[in-house]
DRENKERO-460081 format. One record per residue (C-alpha): x, y, z; residue number from 1; residue in one letter. Coordinates in nm, 4 decimals, decimal comma. Last residue first. Example, Ala and Ser with C-alpha at 12.3 -4.5 7.8 and 13.67 -1.06 7.14 Angstrom:
# DRENKERO-460081
(atom (1,3670 -0,1060 0,7140) 2 'S')
(atom (1,2300 -0,4500 0,7800) 1 'A')
//
This chain:
# DRENKERO-460081
(atom (-1,0891 -1,3879 -0,0560) 77 'X')
(atom (-0,9359 -1,1426 -0,3000) 76 'X')
(atom (-0,5701 -1,2473 -0,2933) 75 'X')
(atom (-0,4407 -0,9595 -0,4973) 74 'X')
(atom (-0,6598 -0,7135 -0,6836) 73 'X')
(atom (-0,4970 -0,5334 -0,9769) 72 'X')
(atom (-0,6880 -0,2369 -1,1174) 71 'X')
(atom (-0,6246 -0,1707 -1,4874) 70 'X')
(atom (-0,6304 0,1968 -1,5941) 69 'X')
(atom (-0,2635 0,2137 -1,6939) 68 'X')
(atom (-0,1554 0,0456 -1,3707) 67 'X')
(atom (-0,3854 0,0521 -1,0676) 66 'X')
(atom (-0,2526 -0,1053 -0,7525) 65 'X')
(atom (-0,4291 -0,2432 -0,4489) 64 'X')
(atom (-0,3106 -0,2431 -0,0885) 63 'X')
(atom (-0,4971 -0,3562 0,2248) 62 'X')
(atom (-0,4713 -0,7282 0,1551) 61 'X')
(atom (-0,4006 -0,7826 0,5266) 60 'X')
(atom (-0,0717 -0,9718 0,4839) 59 'X')
(atom (0,0711 -0,6967 0,2593) 58 'X')
(atom (0,3796 -0,8320 0,0803) 57 'X')
(atom (0,2153 -0,8938 -0,2582) 56 'X')
(atom (0,0585 -0,5490 -0,2747) 55 'X')
(atom (0,3780 -0,3720 -0,1619) 54 'X')
(atom (0,5818 -0,5712 -0,4132) 53 'X')
(atom (0,3552 -0,4471 -0,6940) 52 'X')
(atom (0,6507 -0,3469 -0,9173) 51 'X')
(atom (0,4583 -0,0460 -1,0487) 50 'X')
(atom (0,7581 0,1889 -1,0736) 49 'X')
(atom (0,6291 0,4358 -0,8127) 48 'X')
(atom (0,8406 0,7547 -0,7998) 47 'X')
(atom (0,5474 0,9881 -0,8746) 46 'X')
(atom (0,3521 0,8588 -0,5740) 45 'X')
(atom (0,5963 0,9985 -0,3145) 44 'X')
(atom (0,4567 0,9499 0,0375) 43 'X')
(atom (0,1890 0,6864 -0,0201) 42 'X')
(atom (0,0393 0,6049 0,3162) 41 'X')
(atom (0,0580 0,3110 0,5566) 40 'X')
(atom (-0,1702 0,2985 0,8607) 39 'X')
(atom (-0,1263 0,3991 1,2238) 38 'X')
(atom (-0,3404 0,1511 1,4099) 37 'X')
(atom (-0,6430 0,1994 1,6384) 36 'X')
(atom (-0,8893 -0,0282 1,4580) 35 'X')
(atom (-1,0818 0,2656 1,3069) 34 'X')
(atom (-0,7621 0,4064 1,1544) 33 'X')
(atom (-0,5084 0,6332 1,3256) 32 'X')
(atom (-0,3508 0,9319 1,1525) 31 'X')
(atom (0,0206 1,0149 1,1374) 30 'X')
(atom (0,0915 0,7974 0,8371) 29 'X')
(atom (0,3563 0,5302 0,7972) 28 'X')
(atom (0,5574 0,5516 0,4798) 27 'X')
(atom (0,5476 0,4295 0,1233) 26 'X')
(atom (0,7556 0,5674 -0,1642) 25 'X')
(atom (1,0741 0,3893 -0,0633) 24 'X')
(atom (1,1659 0,3065 -0,4247) 23 'X')
(atom (1,2394 -0,0614 -0,3546) 22 'X')
(atom (0,9149 -0,0979 -0,1553) 21 'X')
(atom (0,9320 -0,4099 0,0630) 20 'X')
(atom (1,0198 -0,2322 0,3893) 19 'X')
(atom (0,7260 0,0086 0,3624) 18 'X')
(atom (0,4973 -0,2775 0,2610) 17 'X')
(atom (0,5994 -0,4746 0,5700) 16 'X')
(atom (0,5193 -0,1743 0,7929) 15 'X')
(atom (0,2912 -0,3797 1,0231) 14 'X')
(atom (0,0447 -0,0895 1,0489) 13 'X')
(atom (-0,2770 -0,2906 1,0771) 12 'X')
(atom (-0,4135 -0,1838 0,7390) 11 'X')
(atom (-0,7700 -0,2893 0,6512) 10 'X')
(atom (-0,9285 0,0376 0,7705) 9 'X')
(atom (-0,6782 0,2508 0,5790) 8 'X')
(atom (-0,7457 0,0842 0,2411) 7 'X')
(atom (-0,4375 0,1752 0,0395) 6 'X')
(atom (-0,4627 0,2518 -0,3328) 5 'X')
(atom (-0,1332 0,2708 -0,5212) 4 'X')
(atom (-0,1321 0,4366 -0,8622) 3 'X')
(atom (0,0832 0,3373 -1,1580) 2 'X')
(atom (0,1720 0,5559 -1,4516) 1 'X')
//
């Protein structure tokens, strides 16, 4: 089972992850982060197939994924 972890304060609400998700499990939240943006949220976590397209697509490195206990960090700079 995979688990998506979104850092609300790093998200600028570009919705690229929402468009990239083949299962459409991500959506834009109703709350605003500290920068004044609506940030992405996981809507249906049980449908996640662990493809990591949301992590790769995110230009702000706001999304991490945990698959079977292993946390994947993309572009940690």
